[in-house]
C-alpha positions in Angstrom: -24.8 20.1 -8.6 -21.1 19.8 -6.9 -18.7 16.6 -7.1 -17.2 16.0 -3.7 -14.1 13.6 -3.2 -13.9 11.5 0.2 -11.0 9.6 1.1 -11.5 6.7 3.8 -15.1 7.0 4.6 -18.5 9.6 4.2 -18.3 12.3 6.5 -20.1 12.6 9.4 -21.7 15.6 8.3 -23.5 14.5 5.0 -27.2 13.5 5.1 -29.5 12.8 2.7 -33.0 12.8 2.8 -35.6 11.1 0.5 -33.8 9.1 -1.3 -29.8 8.6 -2.3 -28.1 7.1 -5.8 -25.0 4.3 -5.0 -22.6 3.1 -7.8 -19.6 1.0 -6.0 -16.3 -0.2 -8.0 -14.0 -3.0 -7.6 -10.6 -4.0 -8.1 -11.3 -6.6 -10.6 -14.2 -8.7 -11.3 -13.9 -11.7 -8.5 -15.7 -11.1 -5.6 -13.8 -13.2 -4.2 -10.4 -11.8 -4.9 -10.7 -7.5 -5.6 -11.9 -5.7 -2.8 -14.6 -2.3 -3.3 -12.4 0.6 -4.2 -15.0 3.3 -5.0 -18.7 3.9 -3.6 -20.8 7.3 -5.6 -23.1 8.8 -3.7 -26.0 10.6 -5.6 -28.6 12.9 -3.2 -31.7 13.5 -5.1 -30.2 17.5 -5.6 -27.4 16.0 -7.6 -25.1 16.4 -5.9 -22.3 13.4 -5.8 -20.0 12.5 -3.6 -16.9 9.9 -4.5 -16.0 7.5 -1.4 -12.2 6.6 -2.1 -12.4 2.9 0.1 -9.2 2.6 1.9 -7.9 -0.6 2.3 -7.7 -1.2 6.3 -10.6 1.1 7.1 -13.9 0.3 8.3 -15.6 3.5 7.4 -18.4 3.8 9.7 -20.7 6.7 8.3 -20.8 4.6 4.9 -22.2 1.5 6.8 -24.6 3.5 8.7 -26.6 5.3 5.1 
């Protein structure tokens, strides 16, 4: 198991095979006001990717997943 911190987007080199677990964190509880700030992804090997979402960055690799 490895913990990898990614700032701004998921790297292009990261690929998930059969399954991926996803958890998200926001800046608060109001979905209209509080933005997404962290996406946590775990693969079938137990590796965890923490993707810190930066304001104004589109995250194309994360969206493609």
